[in-house]
Backbone atoms as SQL, in Angstrom:
CREATE TABLE atoms (id INTEGER PRIMARY KEY, chain TEXT, resi INTEGER, resn TEXT, atom TEXT, x REAL, y REAL, z REAL);
INSERT INTO atoms VALUES
  (1, 'A', 1, 'MET', 'N', 28.710, 50.699, 141.469),
  (2, 'A', 1, 'MET', 'CA', 29.856, 51.341, 142.076),
  (3, 'A', 1, 'MET', 'C', 31.105, 51.081, 141.264),
  (4, 'A', 2, 'ALA', 'N', 31.293, 49.838, 140.820),
  (5, 'A', 2, 'ALA', 'CA', 32.473, 49.524, 140.027),
  (6, 'A', 2, 'ALA', 'C', 32.456, 50.281, 138.706),
  (7, 'A', 3, 'GLU', 'N', 31.258, 50.469, 138.154),
  (8, 'A', 3, 'GLU', 'CA', 31.179, 51.185, 136.892),
  (9, 'A', 3, 'GLU', 'C', 31.642, 52.629, 137.042),
  (10, 'A', 4, 'GLY', 'N', 31.275, 53.280, 138.132),
  (11, 'A', 4, 'GLY', 'CA', 31.710, 54.645, 138.376),
  (12, 'A', 4, 'GLY', 'C', 33.215, 54.761, 138.498),
  (13, 'A', 5, 'ARG', 'N', 33.814, 53.778, 139.117),
  (14, 'A', 5, 'ARG', 'CA', 35.262, 53.788, 139.258),
  (15, 'A', 5, 'ARG', 'C', 35.928, 53.667, 137.883),
  (16, 'A', 6, 'TRP', 'N', 35.350, 52.889, 137.015),
  (17, 'A', 6, 'TRP', 'CA', 35.907, 52.736, 135.672),
  (18, 'A', 6, 'TRP', 'C', 35.814, 54.049, 134.900),
  (19, 'A', 7, 'LEU', 'N', 34.719, 54.774, 135.089),
  (20, 'A', 7, 'LEU', 'CA', 34.580, 56.054, 134.415),
  (21, 'A', 7, 'LEU', 'C', 35.635, 57.035, 134.886),
  (22, 'A', 8, 'ILE', 'N', 35.932, 57.049, 136.158),
  (23, 'A', 8, 'ILE', 'CA', 36.951, 57.945, 136.687),
  (24, 'A', 8, 'ILE', 'C', 38.314, 57.578, 136.121),
  (25, 'A', 9, 'ASP', 'N', 38.628, 56.286, 136.068),
  (26, 'A', 9, 'ASP', 'CA', 39.901, 55.855, 135.509),
  (27, 'A', 9, 'ASP', 'C', 40.025, 56.264, 134.044),
  (28, 'A', 10, 'ASP', 'N', 38.933, 56.123, 133.287),
  (29, 'A', 10, 'ASP', 'CA', 38.951, 56.533, 131.884),
  (30, 'A', 10, 'ASP', 'C', 39.158, 58.033, 131.759),
  (31, 'A', 11, 'ASP', 'N', 38.501, 58.821, 132.622),
  (32, 'A', 11, 'ASP', 'CA', 38.665, 60.268, 132.588),
  (33, 'A', 11, 'ASP', 'C', 40.107, 60.655, 132.895),
  (34, 'A', 12, 'ARG', 'N', 40.711, 59.998, 133.872),
  (35, 'A', 12, 'ARG', 'CA', 42.108, 60.298, 134.202),
  (36, 'A', 12, 'ARG', 'C', 43.018, 59.963, 133.032),
  (37, 'A', 13, 'ARG', 'N', 42.755, 58.860, 132.380),
  (38, 'A', 13, 'ARG', 'CA', 43.571, 58.478, 131.223),
  (39, 'A', 13, 'ARG', 'C', 43.397, 59.493, 130.096),
  (40, 'A', 14, 'ASN', 'N', 42.165, 59.965, 129.888),
  (41, 'A', 14, 'ASN', 'CA', 41.930, 60.960, 128.848),
  (42, 'A', 14, 'ASN', 'C', 42.676, 62.249, 129.149),
  (43, 'A', 15, 'PHE', 'N', 42.670, 62.690, 130.403),
  (44, 'A', 15, 'PHE', 'CA', 43.406, 63.897, 130.779),
  (45, 'A', 15, 'PHE', 'C', 44.903, 63.680, 130.631),
  (46, 'A', 16, 'ARG', 'N', 45.376, 62.499, 130.970),
  (47, 'A', 16, 'ARG', 'CA', 46.795, 62.182, 130.827),
  (48, 'A', 16, 'ARG', 'C', 47.197, 62.233, 129.363),
  (49, 'A', 17, 'ASP', 'N', 46.363, 61.646, 128.505),
  (50, 'A', 17, 'ASP', 'CA', 46.631, 61.673, 127.066),
  (51, 'A', 17, 'ASP', 'C', 46.567, 63.096, 126.526),
  (52, 'A', 18, 'LEU', 'N', 45.609, 63.878, 126.990),
  (53, 'A', 18, 'LEU', 'CA', 45.500, 65.260, 126.559),
  (54, 'A', 18, 'LEU', 'C', 46.763, 66.036, 126.940),
  (55, 'A', 19, 'GLY', 'N', 47.260, 65.815, 128.144),
  (56, 'A', 19, 'GLY', 'CA', 48.487, 66.476, 128.575),
  (57, 'A', 19, 'GLY', 'C', 49.665, 66.100, 127.701),
  (58, 'A', 20, 'TYR', 'N', 49.731, 64.834, 127.301),
  (59, 'A', 20, 'TYR', 'CA', 50.807, 64.370, 126.425),
  (60, 'A', 20, 'TYR', 'C', 50.726, 65.060, 125.065),
  (61, 'A', 21, 'TYR', 'N', 49.525, 65.199, 124.515),
  (62, 'A', 21, 'TYR', 'CA', 49.372, 65.841, 123.211),
  (63, 'A', 21, 'TYR', 'C', 49.671, 67.342, 123.288),
  (64, 'A', 22, 'VAL', 'N', 49.329, 67.973, 124.388),
  (65, 'A', 22, 'VAL', 'CA', 49.667, 69.382, 124.573),
  (66, 'A', 22, 'VAL', 'C', 51.181, 69.547, 124.634),
  (67, 'A', 23, 'ALA', 'N', 51.866, 68.626, 125.316),
  (68, 'A', 23, 'ALA', 'CA', 53.324, 68.678, 125.380),
  (69, 'A', 23, 'ALA', 'C', 53.946, 68.472, 124.001),
  (70, 'A', 24, 'LEU', 'N', 53.356, 67.606, 123.186),
  (71, 'A', 24, 'LEU', 'CA', 53.860, 67.424, 121.821),
  (72, 'A', 24, 'LEU', 'C', 53.681, 68.707, 121.000),
  (73, 'A', 25, 'ALA', 'N', 52.569, 69.393, 121.194),
  (74, 'A', 25, 'ALA', 'CA', 52.357, 70.662, 120.507),
  (75, 'A', 25, 'ALA', 'C', 53.375, 71.696, 120.968),
  (76, 'A', 26, 'GLN', 'N', 53.741, 71.647, 122.233),
  (77, 'A', 26, 'GLN', 'CA', 54.756, 72.555, 122.766),
  (78, 'A', 26, 'GLN', 'C', 56.091, 72.318, 122.073),
  (79, 'A', 27, 'VAL', 'N', 56.421, 71.064, 121.810),
  (80, 'A', 27, 'VAL', 'CA', 57.669, 70.754, 121.109),
  (81, 'A', 27, 'VAL', 'C', 57.642, 71.379, 119.715),
  (82, 'A', 28, 'GLY', 'N', 56.518, 71.300, 119.040),
  (83, 'A', 28, 'GLY', 'CA', 56.399, 71.927, 117.729),
  (84, 'A', 28, 'GLY', 'C', 56.621, 73.425, 117.796),
  (85, 'A', 29, 'LEU', 'N', 56.066, 74.052, 118.808),
  (86, 'A', 29, 'LEU', 'CA', 56.261, 75.488, 118.989),
  (87, 'A', 29, 'LEU', 'C', 57.720, 75.805, 119.296),
  (88, 'A', 30, 'GLU', 'N', 58.363, 74.941, 120.086),
  (89, 'A', 30, 'GLU', 'CA', 59.780, 75.144, 120.398),
  (90, 'A', 30, 'GLU', 'C', 60.646, 75.052, 119.146),
  (91, 'A', 31, 'MET', 'N', 60.190, 74.295, 118.165),
  (92, 'A', 31, 'MET', 'CA', 60.956, 74.177, 116.923),
  (93, 'A', 31, 'MET', 'C', 60.736, 75.373, 115.994),
  (94, 'A', 32, 'VAL', 'N', 59.567, 75.981, 116.046),
  (95, 'A', 32, 'VAL', 'CA', 59.234, 77.066, 115.126),
  (96, 'A', 32, 'VAL', 'C', 59.603, 78.443, 115.690),
  (97, 'A', 33, 'ALA', 'N', 59.468, 78.637, 116.982),
  (98, 'A', 33, 'ALA', 'CA', 59.698, 79.957, 117.581),
  (99, 'A', 33, 'ALA', 'C', 61.106, 80.502, 117.317),
  (100, 'A', 34, 'PRO', 'N', 62.173, 79.702, 117.449),
  (101, 'A', 34, 'PRO', 'CA', 63.500, 80.255, 117.158),
  (102, 'A', 34, 'PRO', 'C', 63.661, 80.725, 115.706),
  (103, 'A', 35, 'ILE', 'N', 62.965, 80.083, 114.785),
  (104, 'A', 35, 'ILE', 'CA', 63.023, 80.528, 113.389),
  (105, 'A', 35, 'ILE', 'C', 62.392, 81.914, 113.271),
  (106, 'A', 36, 'GLY', 'N', 61.242, 82.099, 113.922),
  (107, 'A', 36, 'GLY', 'CA', 60.585, 83.407, 113.911),
  (108, 'A', 36, 'GLY', 'C', 61.446, 84.485, 114.545),
  (109, 'A', 37, 'ILE', 'N', 62.101, 84.145, 115.640),
  (110, 'A', 37, 'ILE', 'CA', 62.998, 85.109, 116.293),
  (111, 'A', 37, 'ILE', 'C', 64.170, 85.429, 115.365),
  (112, 'A', 38, 'GLY', 'N', 64.683, 84.402, 114.671),
  (113, 'A', 38, 'GLY', 'CA', 65.767, 84.633, 113.718),
  (114, 'A', 38, 'GLY', 'C', 65.352, 85.544, 112.583),
  (115, 'A', 39, 'VAL', 'N', 64.129, 85.373, 112.072),
  (116, 'A', 39, 'VAL', 'CA', 63.638, 86.236, 111.000),
  (117, 'A', 39, 'VAL', 'C', 63.544, 87.682, 111.487),
  (118, 'A', 40, 'ILE', 'N', 63.051, 87.864, 112.696),
  (119, 'A', 40, 'ILE', 'CA', 62.942, 89.219, 113.255),
  (120, 'A', 40, 'ILE', 'C', 64.324, 89.841, 113.426),
  (121, 'A', 41, 'LEU', 'N', 65.280, 89.066, 113.955),
  (122, 'A', 41, 'LEU', 'CA', 66.642, 89.581, 114.101),
  (123, 'A', 41, 'LEU', 'C', 67.260, 89.921, 112.744),
  (124, 'A', 42, 'ASP', 'N', 67.032, 89.071, 111.759),
  (125, 'A', 42, 'ASP', 'CA', 67.543, 89.352, 110.415),
  (126, 'A', 42, 'ASP', 'C', 66.973, 90.659, 109.869),
  (127, 'A', 43, 'TYR', 'N', 65.701, 90.868, 110.095),
  (128, 'A', 43, 'TYR', 'CA', 65.046, 92.062, 109.570),
  (129, 'A', 43, 'TYR', 'C', 65.593, 93.338, 110.227),
  (130, 'A', 44, 'TYR', 'N', 65.670, 93.335, 111.561),
  (131, 'A', 44, 'TYR', 'CA', 66.065, 94.553, 112.268),
  (132, 'A', 44, 'TYR', 'C', 67.568, 94.775, 112.324),
  (133, 'A', 45, 'LEU', 'N', 68.357, 93.722, 112.292),
  (134, 'A', 45, 'LEU', 'CA', 69.803, 93.869, 112.426),
  (135, 'A', 45, 'LEU', 'C', 70.552, 93.630, 111.114),
  (136, 'A', 46, 'SER', 'N', 69.822, 93.352, 110.044),
  (137, 'A', 46, 'SER', 'CA', 70.397, 93.116, 108.711),
  (138, 'A', 46, 'SER', 'C', 71.444, 92.018, 108.726),
  (139, 'A', 47, 'TRP', 'N', 71.148, 90.932, 109.403),
  (140, 'A', 47, 'TRP', 'CA', 72.059, 89.790, 109.471),
  (141, 'A', 47, 'TRP', 'C', 71.692, 88.715, 108.448),
  (142, 'A', 48, 'SER', 'N', 70.775, 89.014, 107.589),
  (143, 'A', 48, 'SER', 'CA', 70.177, 88.020, 106.712),
  (144, 'A', 48, 'SER', 'C', 71.219, 87.123, 106.054),
  (145, 'A', 49, 'PRO', 'N', 71.047, 85.865, 106.032),
  (146, 'A', 49, 'PRO', 'CA', 70.058, 84.951, 106.589),
  (147, 'A', 49, 'PRO', 'C', 70.542, 84.252, 107.857),
  (148, 'A', 50, 'TRP', 'N', 71.599, 84.726, 108.477),
  (149, 'A', 50, 'TRP', 'CA', 72.299, 83.949, 109.505),
  (150, 'A', 50, 'TRP', 'C', 71.495, 83.741, 110.781),
  (151, 'A', 51, 'ALA', 'N', 70.734, 84.697, 111.218),
  (152, 'A', 51, 'ALA', 'CA', 69.937, 84.494, 112.429),
  (153, 'A', 51, 'ALA', 'C', 68.813, 83.489, 112.174),
  (154, 'A', 52, 'THR', 'N', 68.257, 83.505, 110.969),
  (155, 'A', 52, 'THR', 'CA', 67.221, 82.534, 110.628),
  (156, 'A', 52, 'THR', 'C', 67.799, 81.128, 110.571),
  (157, 'A', 53, 'VAL', 'N', 68.972, 80.995, 109.952),
  (158, 'A', 53, 'VAL', 'CA', 69.628, 79.688, 109.883),
  (159, 'A', 53, 'VAL', 'C', 69.976, 79.204, 111.292),
  (160, 'A', 54, 'GLY', 'N', 70.542, 80.087, 112.104),
  (161, 'A', 54, 'GLY', 'CA', 70.866, 79.720, 113.489),
  (162, 'A', 54, 'GLY', 'C', 69.632, 79.347, 114.275),
  (163, 'A', 55, 'GLY', 'N', 68.546, 80.093, 114.087),
  (164, 'A', 55, 'GLY', 'CA', 67.291, 79.773, 114.764),
  (165, 'A', 55, 'GLY', 'C', 66.735, 78.434, 114.326),
  (166, 'A', 56, 'ALA', 'N', 66.860, 78.131, 113.036),
  (167, 'A', 56, 'ALA', 'CA', 66.364, 76.844, 112.536),
  (168, 'A', 56, 'ALA', 'C', 67.162, 75.691, 113.132),
  (169, 'A', 57, 'VAL', 'N', 68.466, 75.838, 113.170),
  (170, 'A', 57, 'VAL', 'CA', 69.312, 74.778, 113.747),
  (171, 'A', 57, 'VAL', 'C', 69.040, 74.635, 115.239),
  (172, 'A', 58, 'PHE', 'N', 69.008, 75.755, 115.941),
  (173, 'A', 58, 'PHE', 'CA', 68.754, 75.728, 117.381),
  (174, 'A', 58, 'PHE', 'C', 67.378, 75.132, 117.685),
  (175, 'A', 59, 'GLY', 'N', 66.366, 75.534, 116.932),
  (176, 'A', 59, 'GLY', 'CA', 65.016, 75.021, 117.149),
  (177, 'A', 59, 'GLY', 'C', 64.914, 73.542, 116.852),
  (178, 'A', 60, 'PHE', 'N', 65.554, 73.089, 115.772),
  (179, 'A', 60, 'PHE', 'CA', 65.503, 71.680, 115.415),
  (180, 'A', 60, 'PHE', 'C', 66.198, 70.817, 116.464),
  (181, 'A', 61, 'VAL', 'N', 67.407, 71.209, 116.851),
  (182, 'A', 61, 'VAL', 'CA', 68.158, 70.419, 117.838),
  (183, 'A', 61, 'VAL', 'C', 67.440, 70.424, 119.188),
  (184, 'A', 62, 'GLY', 'N', 67.033, 71.596, 119.635),
  (185, 'A', 62, 'GLY', 'CA', 66.338, 71.683, 120.918),
  (186, 'A', 62, 'GLY', 'C', 65.017, 70.936, 120.927),
  (187, 'A', 63, 'GLY', 'N', 64.255, 71.073, 119.857),
  (188, 'A', 63, 'GLY', 'CA', 62.975, 70.379, 119.767),
  (189, 'A', 63, 'GLY', 'C', 63.131, 68.872, 119.712),
  (190, 'A', 64, 'MET', 'N', 64.115, 68.399, 118.948),
  (191, 'A', 64, 'MET', 'CA', 64.336, 66.955, 118.859),
  (192, 'A', 64, 'MET', 'C', 64.802, 66.378, 120.199),
  (193, 'A', 65, 'LEU', 'N', 65.694, 67.087, 120.879),
  (194, 'A', 65, 'LEU', 'CA', 66.133, 66.610, 122.194),
  (195, 'A', 65, 'LEU', 'C', 64.959, 66.539, 123.172),
  (196, 'A', 66, 'HIS', 'N', 64.125, 67.565, 123.170),
  (197, 'A', 66, 'HIS', 'CA', 62.961, 67.569, 124.060),
  (198, 'A', 66, 'HIS', 'C', 61.988, 66.453, 123.681),
  (199, 'A', 67, 'LEU', 'N', 61.803, 66.230, 122.392),
  (200, 'A', 67, 'LEU', 'CA', 60.918, 65.164, 121.925),
  (201, 'A', 67, 'LEU', 'C', 61.433, 63.788, 122.349),
  (202, 'A', 68, 'ILE', 'N', 62.729, 63.568, 122.243),
  (203, 'A', 68, 'ILE', 'CA', 63.319, 62.291, 122.663),
  (204, 'A', 68, 'ILE', 'C', 63.123, 62.075, 124.158),
  (205, 'A', 69, 'VAL', 'N', 63.363, 63.098, 124.949),
  (206, 'A', 69, 'VAL', 'CA', 63.165, 62.989, 126.397),
  (207, 'A', 69, 'VAL', 'C', 61.709, 62.676, 126.716),
  (208, 'A', 70, 'MET', 'N', 60.776, 63.365, 126.042),
  (209, 'A', 70, 'MET', 'CA', 59.357, 63.139, 126.307),
  (210, 'A', 70, 'MET', 'C', 58.924, 61.727, 125.932),
  (211, 'A', 71, 'VAL', 'N', 59.375, 61.238, 124.799),
  (212, 'A', 71, 'VAL', 'CA', 58.976, 59.896, 124.358),
  (213, 'A', 71, 'VAL', 'C', 59.555, 58.844, 125.304),
  (214, 'A', 72, 'ASN', 'N', 60.809, 59.021, 125.699),
  (215, 'A', 72, 'ASN', 'CA', 61.405, 58.068, 126.652),
  (216, 'A', 72, 'ASN', 'C', 60.655, 58.068, 127.979),
  (217, 'A', 73, 'ARG', 'N', 60.289, 59.252, 128.461),
  (218, 'A', 73, 'ARG', 'CA', 59.542, 59.348, 129.715),
  (219, 'A', 73, 'ARG', 'C', 58.157, 58.715, 129.574),
  (220, 'A', 74, 'HIS', 'N', 57.508, 58.948, 128.437),
  (221, 'A', 74, 'HIS', 'CA', 56.177, 58.380, 128.190),
  (222, 'A', 74, 'HIS', 'C', 56.260, 56.856, 128.121),
  (223, 'A', 75, 'ASP', 'N', 57.272, 56.337, 127.441),
  (224, 'A', 75, 'ASP', 'CA', 57.438, 54.884, 127.355),
  (225, 'A', 75, 'ASP', 'C', 57.697, 54.267, 128.724),
  (226, 'A', 76, 'ALA', 'N', 58.508, 54.943, 129.529),
  (227, 'A', 76, 'ALA', 'CA', 58.787, 54.439, 130.878),
  (228, 'A', 76, 'ALA', 'C', 57.524, 54.446, 131.730),
  (229, 'A', 77, 'ASP', 'N', 56.715, 55.500, 131.612),
  (230, 'A', 77, 'ASP', 'CA', 55.459, 55.560, 132.366),
  (231, 'A', 77, 'ASP', 'C', 54.494, 54.467, 131.911),
  (232, 'A', 78, 'GLU', 'N', 54.409, 54.237, 130.605),
  (233, 'A', 78, 'GLU', 'CA', 53.531, 53.187, 130.089),
  (234, 'A', 78, 'GLU', 'C', 53.995, 51.811, 130.549),
  (235, 'A', 79, 'ALA', 'N', 55.292, 51.587, 130.554),
  (236, 'A', 79, 'ALA', 'CA', 55.830, 50.297, 131.012),
  (237, 'A', 79, 'ALA', 'C', 55.537, 50.108, 132.498),
  (238, 'A', 80, 'LYS', 'N', 55.672, 51.170, 133.270),
  (239, 'A', 80, 'LYS', 'CA', 55.401, 51.091, 134.699),
  (240, 'A', 80, 'LYS', 'C', 53.932, 50.790, 134.949),
  (241, 'A', 81, 'ARG', 'N', 53.051, 51.446, 134.203),
  (242, 'A', 81, 'ARG', 'CA', 51.624, 51.180, 134.345),
  (243, 'A', 81, 'ARG', 'C', 51.281, 49.760, 133.895),
  (244, 'A', 82, 'GLY', 'N', 51.949, 49.293, 132.862),
  (245, 'A', 82, 'GLY', 'CA', 51.718, 47.928, 132.391),
  (246, 'A', 82, 'GLY', 'C', 52.157, 46.903, 133.397),
  (247, 'A', 83, 'ASN', 'N', 53.249, 47.149, 134.105),
  (248, 'A', 83, 'ASN', 'CA', 53.717, 46.233, 135.140),
  (249, 'A', 83, 'ASN', 'C', 52.788, 46.236, 136.355),
  (250, 'A', 84, 'ASN', 'N', 52.197, 47.362, 136.648),
  (251, 'A', 84, 'ASN', 'CA', 51.276, 47.452, 137.790),
  (252, 'A', 84, 'ASN', 'C', 49.964, 46.707, 137.518),
  (253, 'A', 85, 'LYS', 'N', 49.570, 46.603, 136.257),
  (254, 'A', 85, 'LYS', 'CA', 48.297, 45.948, 135.922),
  (255, 'A', 85, 'LYS', 'C', 48.400, 44.438, 135.972),
  (256, 'A', 86, 'LYS', 'N', 49.603, 43.898, 135.853),
  (257, 'A', 86, 'LYS', 'CA', 49.764, 42.447, 135.842),
  (258, 'A', 86, 'LYS', 'C', 49.575, 41.864, 137.165);
């Protein structure tokens, strides 16, 4: 019985880790998508290169802010779980 409980805990941890990695991939997409939108705007509106530059800056700043928030939240959750195990 105890062994089954350990398997469930491991599965939950694996899903939790998977969710964290999916969120990290989302941050990467958030950094790249504005650049793509900027390239499209440059092409159709002849703003070259300003929409791409703006998209790169916006994507970098937004992605980094989201990444910082996620890492801080992950660290706080890990610390909370570590305190509960003691």
